[in-house]
Each structure stands twice: as structure tokens, then as C-alpha cells.
C-alpha positions as CSV (number, residue, x, y, z in Angstrom):
1,X,10.0,-1.5,15.6
2,X,6.4,-1.4,14.9
3,X,4.1,0.0,12.1
4,X,1.4,2.1,13.0
5,X,-1.8,2.3,10.8
6,X,-4.6,4.7,11.8
7,X,-8.0,3.4,10.8
8,X,-10.7,6.1,9.9
9,X,-13.3,4.1,8.3
10,X,-15.6,1.3,9.4
11,X,-13.5,-1.9,9.9
12,X,-13.9,-4.7,7.6
13,X,-15.2,-8.0,8.7
14,X,-11.9,-9.7,9.0
15,X,-11.3,-7.6,12.1
16,X,-12.7,-9.0,15.4
17,X,-14.2,-6.5,17.6
18,X,-15.2,-7.0,21.2
19,X,-16.6,-4.6,23.7
20,X,-15.3,-4.0,27.2
21,X,-17.6,-5.6,29.9
22,X,-17.6,-2.1,31.9
23,X,-20.3,0.4,31.1
24,X,-18.0,3.3,31.1
25,X,-15.8,1.9,28.6
26,X,-17.3,2.2,25.0
27,X,-14.0,1.8,22.9
28,X,-14.0,-1.2,20.9
29,X,-10.9,-3.3,21.2
30,X,-9.9,-4.5,17.8
31,X,-7.6,-7.3,17.0
32,X,-6.3,-9.1,14.0
33,X,-4.1,-12.2,13.6
34,X,-3.1,-13.2,10.0
35,X,-1.5,-16.7,10.0
36,X,1.3,-17.5,7.7
37,X,0.9,-21.2,8.0
38,X,2.8,-23.5,7.3
39,X,5.5,-21.3,8.4
40,X,4.5,-21.0,11.9
41,X,4.4,-17.5,12.3
42,X,1.5,-15.0,12.8
43,X,1.2,-11.2,12.2
44,X,-0.2,-9.9,15.5
45,X,-1.9,-6.7,16.0
46,X,-3.3,-4.6,18.8
47,X,-5.3,-1.2,19.1
48,X,-4.1,1.8,21.0
49,X,-6.7,4.6,21.3
50,X,-5.0,7.8,20.1
51,X,-7.9,10.7,19.5
52,X,-11.5,11.3,19.7
53,X,-13.6,12.9,17.0
54,X,-17.2,14.2,17.3
55,X,-19.8,13.0,14.7
56,X,-23.2,14.5,15.3
57,X,-24.1,14.1,18.9
58,X,-21.9,10.9,19.3
59,X,-18.1,10.6,20.1
60,X,-16.2,8.1,18.0
61,X,-12.9,6.7,18.9
62,X,-10.2,6.5,16.3
63,X,-7.8,3.6,16.9
64,X,-4.5,2.6,15.6
65,X,-3.5,-0.8,14.8
66,X,0.2,-1.6,15.4
67,X,1.6,-4.7,13.7
68,X,4.7,-6.2,15.2
69,X,7.7,-6.0,12.8
70,X,8.6,-9.0,10.5
71,X,12.3,-8.0,11.3
72,X,13.1,-9.4,14.7
73,X,16.4,-8.6,16.2
74,X,17.7,-12.1,15.5
75,X,16.9,-11.8,11.9
76,X,18.4,-8.5,11.6
77,X,21.7,-9.8,13.1
78,X,21.6,-12.9,10.8
79,X,21.0,-10.5,7.8
80,X,23.8,-8.3,9.0
81,X,26.1,-11.2,9.0
82,X,25.0,-12.6,5.7
83,X,25.4,-9.4,3.7
84,X,28.9,-8.9,5.0
85,X,30.0,-12.3,4.6
86,X,30.7,-12.0,1.0
87,X,31.6,-8.9,-1.4
88,X,28.3,-9.8,-3.5
89,X,25.3,-11.3,-2.1
90,X,21.9,-11.6,-4.2
91,X,18.8,-12.5,-2.5
92,X,16.5,-14.0,-5.2
93,X,13.7,-16.3,-6.2
94,X,15.5,-19.5,-6.9
95,X,19.2,-20.0,-7.1
96,X,21.9,-18.8,-9.7
97,X,21.8,-22.4,-11.2
98,X,17.9,-22.3,-11.4
99,X,16.3,-18.8,-11.0
100,X,12.6,-18.9,-10.7
101,X,11.8,-15.4,-11.5
102,X,12.7,-13.5,-14.8
103,X,13.9,-10.5,-12.7
104,X,16.3,-12.6,-10.6
105,X,17.6,-14.4,-13.9
106,X,18.3,-10.9,-15.3
107,X,20.4,-9.9,-12.4
108,X,22.2,-13.4,-12.4
109,X,23.0,-13.0,-16.0
110,X,24.4,-9.5,-15.5
111,X,26.7,-10.6,-12.6
112,X,27.8,-13.6,-14.6
113,X,28.7,-11.7,-17.6
114,X,30.9,-9.4,-15.4
115,X,32.6,-12.4,-14.1
116,X,31.7,-11.5,-10.5
117,X,31.8,-13.9,-7.9
118,X,28.6,-13.9,-5.9
119,X,26.5,-15.8,-3.4
120,X,22.8,-16.2,-3.9
121,X,20.1,-16.9,-1.1
122,X,16.7,-18.3,-2.2
123,X,14.0,-16.3,-0.4
124,X,11.2,-18.9,-1.6
125,X,12.6,-21.2,1.0
126,X,11.8,-19.2,4.0
127,X,8.8,-16.7,4.2
128,X,10.0,-15.2,7.6
129,X,13.3,-14.3,5.7
130,X,11.4,-13.0,2.6
131,X,9.1,-10.6,4.7
132,X,11.9,-9.5,7.2
133,X,14.4,-8.7,4.3
134,X,11.7,-6.3,2.7
135,X,11.9,-4.4,6.0
136,X,15.6,-4.5,6.3
137,X,16.3,-3.0,2.9
138,X,13.2,-0.9,2.8
139,X,12.7,-2.5,-0.6
140,X,9.6,-4.3,-1.4
141,X,10.4,-6.5,-4.2
142,X,13.2,-9.3,-5.2
143,X,15.9,-9.6,-6.3
144,X,17.9,-7.5,-3.9
145,X,21.5,-7.0,-4.6
146,X,24.0,-6.2,-1.8
147,X,27.6,-5.2,-2.7
148,X,30.1,-4.9,0.0
149,X,27.7,-5.1,2.7
150,X,25.4,-2.4,1.4
151,X,22.0,-2.6,-0.4
152,X,22.5,-1.9,-4.2
153,X,19.1,-2.3,-5.6
154,X,16.8,-4.5,-7.4
155,X,16.5,-5.4,-11.1
156,X,15.7,-2.3,-12.6
157,X,18.5,-0.5,-10.8
158,X,21.0,-3.1,-11.4
159,X,20.1,-3.2,-15.3
160,X,20.6,0.8,-15.5
161,X,23.9,0.6,-13.6
162,X,25.1,-2.2,-16.0
163,X,24.0,-0.2,-19.0
164,X,25.9,2.8,-17.8
165,X,29.0,1.0,-16.8
166,X,28.4,2.2,-13.2
167,X,28.2,-1.5,-12.0
168,X,31.2,-2.8,-13.5
169,X,33.2,0.1,-12.0
170,X,31.7,-0.6,-8.6
171,X,32.3,-4.3,-8.6
172,X,36.0,-3.7,-9.8
173,X,36.6,-1.4,-6.9
174,X,34.9,-3.7,-4.4
175,X,36.6,-6.8,-5.5
176,X,40.1,-5.2,-5.5
177,X,39.5,-3.8,-1.8
């Protein structure tokens, strides 16, 4: 899976632009590499011309930058196994014994108050996991709560469901099945 982003403005200086050596080709080749060191992974992008526009007497090329997905097939498979291995899984900053974020702590306290057995995974230990999980769930923030193999929500959704009694009902049904 790739993400396409159309650029319709002048490229910032962080992009490296080179010209093809042949005289008939006037489309710039733009590439971007963002290192996520020390995690040993880089975000790699490439350009694909997709249309031309005319500005005055000059034709200008619009290119798309396609960024490779942070969620590779191996990570997706691993996440599928993790979220289905337990009835309740919480991806959070820190651990249930030592939350490192107020939002993560809130969800931990809610689950503990409901006496729900749950597993936690510290997303701060692995940047590839952290970025891939955002794409896996289509949810950009943490914590992320999974119940019975399905994404339930983040802190705000969990708090609202707890206040309304919906979370307790769902957990009772899940733990009894």
C-alpha cells in the first residue's frame, strides 16, 4: 500500500531535485529520504509524473510523491496475531505498571476499575511498530484499545464508553464468550 501526495507548489529545500541528462526530458526527478535512525528504517519516496499544466508559455509538470507504507506485510501479520491473542490488548506509551502518558494511564485505570484482564504493549520501545500501528488501525494517536480482535478506540472513546456503561457491557460479553 502506498500513500500518494500531489505537490502543486514549489518544493521545499529538504527535497533533492535532479535533472535528467537528456535534452528532451525536462521533468525533475524528486526524491526524499527521511531517516528514522537509530531505528534503522528510512521512509523512501519516489516521483511519478501524472499530469501537465500550462502556466504562461511554459508547461510545468506536477509530480506525485509516493511514500512506502510503514505497515509492511510482516508487521501486519504480527499485529493480526497480537490483537487476536488476548481478549483485550492495549497499545500504549509505557506499561500498565508504569504508564508514560496521561491518556494511556486513564485507559489503564478504567480497565483496572472494571477488573478486566488485559495485555499492554509499549509502543515507545519500537518506532516501526508505533508508525505501522497508526496505519493498521487508521488511528493516529495512542493509546489504542483492541477488544476481541477489533479496534475499539483511543482514550476519549474509551472514557465516553466507560461513562455510558457501554464499555462494561462490551467487556462482559467479550469475556464471557
